[in-house]
C-alpha positions in Angstrom: 85.6 104.0 116.8 88.7 101.9 116.4 87.5 99.2 118.9 84.1 99.1 117.2 85.7 98.7 113.8 88.0 95.9 115.1 85.0 94.1 116.6 83.1 94.4 113.3 86.1 93.0 111.4 86.4 90.1 113.9 82.8 89.2 113.6 82.9 89.2 109.8 86.1 87.2 109.8 84.7 84.5 112.1 81.6 84.3 109.9 83.7 84.0 106.8 85.7 81.2 108.4 82.6 79.3 109.4 81.0 79.8 105.9 84.2 78.7 104.2 84.4 75.6 106.3 80.8 74.8 105.5 81.5 75.2 101.8 84.7 73.3 101.8 83.5 70.9 99.1 83.0 73.8 96.6 85.8 76.1 97.7 88.4 76.9 95.1 91.5 76.3 97.1 93.7 74.4 94.7 95.3 76.1 91.7 97.6 74.9 89.0 101.2 75.5 89.9 102.8 77.1 86.8 105.1 79.8 88.2 103.3 82.6 86.2 101.5 85.7 87.5 97.8 85.8 86.8 95.5 88.7 87.3 93.0 87.9 90.0 90.8 91.0 90.4 90.9 94.8 90.6 89.4 96.7 93.5 89.5 100.5 94.0 92.2 100.8 91.4 94.4 98.1 93.1 95.2 95.3 90.7 95.9 92.0 92.4 97.8 89.1 90.8 98.6 85.6 92.0 101.5 83.2 91.3 101.8 79.6 92.2 105.0 77.5 92.2 105.4 73.8 91.7 106.0 72.0 95.0 104.4 74.9 97.0 100.8 74.7 98.3 100.5 78.4 99.0 100.6 81.1 96.2 102.2 84.5 96.3 100.1 87.6 95.8 101.0 91.1 94.4 99.1 94.3 94.4 99.8 97.4 92.2 98.2 100.8 92.4 98.9 104.5 92.4 98.9 106.6 95.6 98.5 110.3 95.9 101.8 111.2 97.5 105.4 111.7 96.4 107.8 108.8 96.6 109.7 110.1 99.6 106.5 110.8 101.5 105.6 107.1 101.0 109.1 106.0 102.0 108.9 108.2 105.1 105.5 106.6 106.1 106.9 103.1 105.7 110.0 104.1 107.6 107.9 105.1 110.6 107.7 101.6 111.9 106.1 102.5 115.2 103.0 103.8 113.5 102.4 100.7 111.3 99.6 99.6 113.7 97.6 102.6 112.4 97.4 101.3 108.8 98.7 97.8 108.5 95.9 95.3 108.3 95.2 93.8 111.8 98.6 94.8 113.1 98.6 94.9 116.9 102.3 95.3 117.4 105.2 96.5 115.2 108.5 97.4 116.8 112.1 97.8 115.8 114.3 95.3 117.5 117.5 96.5 115.9 118.4 99.5 113.7 121.0 98.3 111.3 121.5 101.7 109.6 119.4 104.6 108.4 116.8 102.4 106.7 117.6 98.7 107.3 116.3 97.1 110.5 115.1 94.0 112.3 111.4 94.2 113.2 109.0 92.2 115.3 105.4 92.1 114.0 102.3 90.6 115.6 98.9 90.2 113.8 95.7 90.2 115.7 93.7 87.2 114.3 90.0 86.8 114.8 88.8 84.4 117.5 89.1 81.4 117.6 92.3 81.6 115.4 95.5 82.3 117.3 97.5 85.5 116.7 100.5 85.3 114.4 103.9 86.9 114.9 107.1 87.1 112.9 110.6 88.6 113.0 111.6 90.2 109.7 114.7 91.7 108.2 114.0 94.7 106.1 116.5 95.9 103.5 116.3 99.1 101.4 117.9 99.7 98.0 117.3 102.6 95.6 117.8 103.3 91.9 117.9 107.1 91.4 118.1 106.9 87.6 114.8 104.9 87.5 113.4 106.9 90.5 112.6 103.7 92.3 113.0 102.4 95.9 112.7 98.8 96.9 112.1 97.6 100.5 112.6 93.9 100.7 111.6 92.0 103.8 111.9 88.4 104.9 111.3 86.4 108.0 114.3 85.2 110.0 114.4 82.4 112.5 117.7 83.0 114.4 117.2 86.5 115.6 114.7 88.4 117.8 112.5 87.1 120.7 111.5 83.5 121.0 108.0 82.1 120.5 105.2 83.6 122.6 102.7 81.4 124.4 99.4 81.2 122.5 100.9 82.9 119.4 101.9 81.0 116.2 105.2 82.0 114.8 104.9 82.3 111.0 107.3 79.9 109.3 107.6 82.1 106.2 107.0 85.7 105.3 108.7 87.5 102.5 108.0 90.1 100.0 108.6 93.8 99.1 107.3 97.3 98.6 108.4 98.8 95.3 108.0 102.5 95.0 108.2 104.2 91.6 107.9 108.0 91.3 105.4 109.0 88.6 105.6 112.7 89.4 106.0 114.9 92.5 102.6 114.0 93.9 102.0 110.4 92.7 103.8 107.1 93.3 103.2 103.7 91.8 103.2 101.2 94.7 103.8 97.4 94.2 103.3 95.2 97.2 104.2 91.6 97.0 103.6 89.0 99.8 104.6 85.3 100.0 103.3 84.0 103.4 102.7 80.9 105.3 100.8 81.7 108.5 101.6 78.3 110.0 99.3 76.5 112.5 96.5 74.1 111.6 94.5 76.2 109.2 94.0 74.6 105.8 96.1 75.9 102.9 93.0 76.9 100.9 91.7 79.0 103.7 95.1 80.8 104.1 95.1 81.5 100.4 91.6 83.0 100.6 92.7 85.3 103.4 96.1 86.2 101.9 94.7 87.3 98.5 93.1 90.3 100.4 96.4 91.5 101.8 97.5 93.5 98.8 94.2 95.4 98.7 94.0 96.0 102.4 97.7 97.0 102.6 97.6 99.6 99.8 94.2 100.9 100.9 95.7 101.3 104.4 98.7 103.1 103.0 96.4 105.6 101.1 94.5 106.4 104.3 97.6 106.8 106.3 99.3 109.1 103.7 96.3 111.4 103.9 96.5 111.3 107.7 100.2 112.1 107.9 100.4 114.6 105.0 103.0 117.2 105.9 104.3 115.3 108.9 107.5 114.0 107.2 108.9 117.2 105.6 112.2 116.9 107.4 112.6 113.3 106.1 111.7 114.4 102.5 114.1 117.3 102.5 116.9 115.0 103.8 116.6 112.4 101.1 114.7 113.7 98.1 117.2 115.0 95.5 114.6 117.3 94.0 114.4 119.1 97.3 118.2 119.3 97.9 118.4 116.0 99.7 120.6 113.0 98.9 120.1 109.2 99.1 123.1 107.7 100.9 125.5 105.9 98.6 125.1 102.6 100.3 121.4 102.5 99.3 121.7 104.1 95.9 123.2 101.1 94.3 122.5 97.3 94.1 122.8 96.3 97.7 122.5 92.9 99.3 119.1 91.2 99.0 117.3 90.4 102.2 118.5 87.1 103.6 116.5 84.0 102.5 115.5 81.2 104.8 115.7 77.6 103.6 
């Protein structure tokens, strides 16, 4: 079933690329750069917004929605990096290169792109901070160029990928998730086409999270007991305060 679904996705993706190229003259690729967030659309309860910045051809996108799981269940699922291929859109590889501490790590990620587009890969630094008073956890990630494996033949290394997952506890069984992504996939694809694809990422990512949370319900009880204060756990002090932001690349 997984292979059939992947083939279906690739077929649709190729058709969309061909159709988009055919309709280039009428495509809405350029947007006014004003540095403000604008609501784009809402799908399955996932609200997607876009922001453009002066001097940047590619916008950033943000998705916000509620998921049916406690904050620490969501955090545990995100912390389980090796299983990201099960829910992250078109992710064919996601592995930890270096475990910095309990939560922070250096990760290699590769995206399976539809033919004839080349796969994309990236090395990211992920940093976690928490605010117990607000019942929030922030996972910031950004691409790094001076760490991890070198370029892979036939794969385009993404020049920029940064964003975050923000988790806000609503109650014991519901969490507000905000996913923000600012990406440049690199290569020879036109900016307007990258924008059209990237605007789907918040929806596909949060929808994937919802599905995975149902699949893994009850699998992370040890993690939840260890860190959830309401269950006798404790967030390590180094994360329960304003820690360093993920390193930015020029």
